[in-house]
C-alpha positions in Angstrom: 18.8 -8.8 0.3 19.8 -11.6 -2.0 18.2 -12.7 -4.8 16.7 -15.9 -3.4 15.8 -14.0 -0.4 13.7 -11.6 -2.3 12.0 -14.9 -4.5 11.4 -16.6 -1.3 9.0 -13.5 0.4 7.2 -14.2 -3.1 6.3 -17.0 -2.8 5.4 -16.7 0.9 2.9 -14.0 0.3 1.2 -16.7 -2.4 0.8 -19.5 -0.5 -0.6 -17.1 3.0 -2.6 -14.9 0.4 -4.5 -17.1 -0.9 -6.4 -20.3 0.1 -4.5 -21.8 -2.7 -1.4 -21.5 -5.5 -2.6 -18.8 -7.9 -4.0 -20.1 -10.9 -4.7 -19.9 -14.6 -6.9 -17.8 -14.6 -5.6 -14.9 -12.8 -5.4 -12.2 -16.1 -1.5 -11.1 -16.2 -0.7 -8.9 -19.1 3.2 -8.2 -19.1 6.0 -5.6 -20.3 3.2 -2.4 -19.6 5.6 0.3 -20.5 4.6 2.8 -18.0 7.5 5.3 -19.1 11.0 6.2 -20.1 13.8 7.9 -18.4 17.3 7.8 -18.2 17.6 6.2 -21.6 15.1 3.2 -21.4 11.8 1.6 -21.7 10.8 1.6 -17.8 8.0 -1.5 -17.6 5.9 -3.4 -14.9 3.8 -6.7 -14.7 -0.3 -5.9 -14.1 -2.7 -8.7 -12.2 -6.2 -8.4 -12.1 -9.2 -10.0 -10.0 -10.3 -12.7 -11.7 -13.9 -12.0 -11.0 -15.7 -8.1 -10.5 -16.2 -6.1 -12.9 -14.2 -3.5 -10.3 -12.7 -0.4 -10.1 -10.5 -2.1 -7.8 -8.1 -1.0 -4.9 -4.3 -1.0 -6.2 -1.1 -2.7 -4.7 2.6 -1.6 -6.6 5.3 -3.8 -5.2 8.4 -2.6 -5.4 11.2 -5.4 -5.0 14.4 -5.0 -3.2 18.2 -6.0 -3.9 20.2 -3.1 -2.8 19.0 -0.8 -5.1 21.4 -3.1 -7.1 19.8 -6.2 -8.3 16.4 -7.9 -9.1 13.8 -7.4 -11.7 9.4 -7.5 -11.8 9.5 -10.8 -12.3 9.9 -11.7 -8.7 6.9 -10.8 -7.2 5.2 -12.6 -10.4 3.8 -14.8 -8.2 3.1 -12.2 -5.3 1.0 -9.6 -7.6 -1.0 -13.6 -9.1 -1.5 -13.8 -5.1 -3.1 -10.4 -4.2 -5.1 -10.1 -6.9 -7.2 -13.5 -6.3 -7.8 -11.3 -3.2 -9.5 -8.6 -5.0 -6.5 -6.1 -5.2 -5.2 -4.9 -9.1 -0.9 -5.4 -8.9 1.7 -4.5 -10.4 5.4 -5.5 -10.0 7.7 -3.2 -12.0 11.5 -3.1 -13.1 13.1 0.5 -11.6 16.5 1.8 -12.8 19.5 -0.4 -10.8 22.5 1.1 -9.4 25.3 1.5 -10.7 24.6 2.5 -13.4 21.6 4.6 -12.4 22.4 7.2 -9.2 20.0 8.5 -7.0 17.0 9.7 -7.0 16.5 7.9 -10.4 14.7 4.8 -8.3 12.3 6.5 -6.8 11.5 8.7 -9.9 10.9 5.6 -11.4 8.4 3.9 -8.2 6.7 8.1 -8.5 6.8 7.5 -12.0 4.5 4.4 -12.0 2.5 5.0 -9.6 1.2 7.9 -11.7 0.9 6.2 -14.6 -2.0 3.6 -12.9 -3.5 6.4 -11.7 -3.5 7.8 -14.9 -4.8 5.2 -16.6 -7.2 3.8 -13.4 -9.7 3.5 -15.7 -8.4 1.3 -18.5 -6.8 -0.7 -16.2 -10.3 -1.0 -13.5 -8.6 0.7 -10.7 -9.6 2.9 -7.9 -7.1 5.9 -8.8 -8.0 6.8 -4.7 -7.1 3.8 -3.5 -3.2 2.6 -4.2 -0.6 1.1 -1.8 2.8 0.2 -2.6 4.3 -2.4 -0.6 8.7 -3.4 -0.3 11.5 -5.3 1.4 14.5 -4.5 2.0 15.7 -1.7 -1.0 11.6 -2.3 -1.7 10.9 -1.6 1.4 12.9 1.5 1.8 11.8 3.2 -1.5 8.0 2.2 -0.3 8.3 4.7 2.2 10.3 7.1 -0.2 7.0 7.0 -2.1 4.5 6.7 0.5 6.3 9.3 2.7 7.6 12.2 0.0 4.9 15.0 -1.4 5.1 17.0 -4.6 7.4 19.7 -2.4 10.1 17.4 -2.2 11.2 17.2 -6.1 10.9 13.4 -7.0 8.1 13.4 -9.2 10.7 13.7 -12.8 8.8 15.6 -15.3 10.9 13.2 -17.7 8.9 10.1 -17.1 4.8 10.1 -17.4 2.4 12.9 -16.5 3.5 15.1 -13.4 0.1 16.8 -13.2 -0.7 13.9 -12.0 -0.9 12.7 -8.4 2.1 10.7 -7.0 0.5 10.6 -3.7 -0.2 6.9 -2.3 -2.5 5.9 0.9 -1.0 2.5 2.0 2.8 1.8 2.9 3.6 -2.2 3.6 7.7 -1.9 4.1 9.3 -5.3 5.0 13.1 -4.3 6.6 13.8 -1.1 4.7 16.2 1.3 6.2 14.1 4.4 7.0 17.6 6.6 8.1 20.6 6.4 6.0 22.6 8.5 7.9 22.8 6.3 10.2 22.0 3.0 8.7 25.8 0.5 8.5 26.1 -3.0 7.7 28.1 -4.6 10.9 31.9 -5.8 10.1 30.4 -9.4 10.4 28.3 -9.6 7.3 30.3 -7.5 4.8 31.3 -10.5 3.2 27.7 -11.6 2.8 27.2 -8.1 1.0 30.5 -8.0 -1.1 29.0 -11.7 -2.4 25.8 -10.6 -3.5 26.8 -8.2 -5.0 30.5 -7.5 -5.7 32.0 -4.8 -3.1 31.3 -3.3 -0.1 28.3 -1.9 1.8 29.8 1.3 1.5 30.3 1.1 -2.7 26.9 -0.4 -2.6 25.7 3.6 -1.1 28.2 5.2 -2.9 26.6 4.0 -6.1 23.5 4.2 -5.1 24.4 8.2 -3.5 27.6 9.0 -4.9 29.3 10.0 -1.7 30.4 8.0 1.6 30.3 11.5 3.6 27.1 10.4 6.7 27.0 14.1 6.9 26.3 15.5 3.1 22.9 16.3 2.1 22.1 13.6 -0.4 22.2 10.6 2.7 19.4 12.6 4.2 16.9 13.0 1.2 17.9 9.7 0.3 15.9 8.9 4.1 12.2 8.3 4.9 12.4 9.6 8.1 12.6 12.9 6.8 9.3 13.1 4.9 7.6 11.7 8.0 4.2 14.0 8.4 1.2 14.4 10.2 -0.9 14.4 7.3 1.3 11.0 6.0 -0.3 8.0 5.2 -1.2 4.8 7.1 2.1 2.6 7.6 3.0 -1.0 8.5 6.7 -2.1 9.4 7.9 -5.7 9.3 10.8 -6.5 11.2 13.4 -9.1 12.5 15.6 -8.6 15.9 18.1 -10.5 14.3 18.9 -8.5 10.5 22.5 -9.1 9.9 22.1 -6.6 6.9 19.7 -3.7 8.4 19.3 -3.9 12.0 16.2 -3.4 13.3 17.4 0.2 15.0 16.7 1.5 11.7 12.6 0.7 12.5 12.4 1.4 15.7 13.7 4.6 14.9 10.3 5.1 12.4 8.2 3.6 14.3 9.4 6.6 17.2 9.8 9.4 14.2 5.6 8.6 13.2 4.4 8.1 16.3 5.9 11.5 17.4 4.3 12.9 14.5 1.0 11.4 15.3 1.3 8.4 12.3 -1.0 5.8 11.9 1.1 3.0 11.8 2.4 -0.8 13.6 5.6 -1.9 13.4 5.6 -6.2 13.8 8.9 -7.2 16.0 9.6 -10.6 14.6 11.6 -12.4 17.0 15.3 -14.3 16.2 14.3 -13.4 13.3 16.9 -12.3 10.4 17.1 -10.7 6.9 13.4 -11.9 5.7 11.6 -15.3 7.1 9.7 -17.8 6.4 7.1 -20.6 6.9 4.5 -19.7 10.0 6.1 -16.7 10.8 6.1 -15.0 7.1 2.4 -16.9 6.9 1.3 -14.9 9.8 3.0 -11.5 8.3 1.3 -11.9 5.1 -1.9 -11.7 7.2 -1.1 -8.8 9.1 -0.5 -7.6 5.6 -3.3 -8.2 3.5 -5.7 -7.6 7.5 -4.0 -4.3 6.1 -4.7 -4.0 3.1 -7.6 -4.8 3.5 -8.6 -2.3 6.5 -7.1 1.1 4.4 -7.8 0.0 1.2 -11.3 -1.5 1.5 -12.9 0.5 3.5 
């Protein structure tokens, strides 16, 4: 997903989530160091509700960009919008490819969840009410963060305190790949990938997973659909029927697997839309996302 599309999503989320654009009254702390890994400091930005003493439910927002592009600033308006609706909201930087390969990206997301939980009192967070939200590659990471557990090996001891749980209570996925063993970008969309990333989709995945062999164990290891369990938290999925980068079949397969396991979830299909959408349809999607977060995290 291009940086431009990510920014559109973040802005539209803010407009939809609040009666007016989030104002200067929303407290925001930037560049909080949530961990160190691979020789780099990992940072997040955090926004709080302007009113109330908490503890508040929290949402960690994960940007897309093919695991290669983007940063936490793209969700600056998004976290303010969520804060205006009564959530502590964070947007994180995570280690990107090609410098850092899998599973660095997921380890960082889980590290950030553990950081928020470990510092719940300091940041007025209800440690038992944490959600994750992401789009595209960020949606993939949100699914992985929410569906994997401590026995899956992604809670790195080198980042944060592994004794603190990285479990979350809600997942929102905007058109993220769910099964990398079957995920393929259509040939007609390869020029878009090359334009945005500098190489084709095969190389993008190679940069992430270190292999082009779909039967290699790492492809299954990095697929959210692998980890579905009846005890998983509720999941809300959005996908456009005309997505030319991540096929809607990815989310349909995820929908079937969640249903088979008896996991509470909903797939919202957006007819005729591609890899991201704007206008009234996105506003409706965001309203649904806010209602989902209210229902799951504020009950």
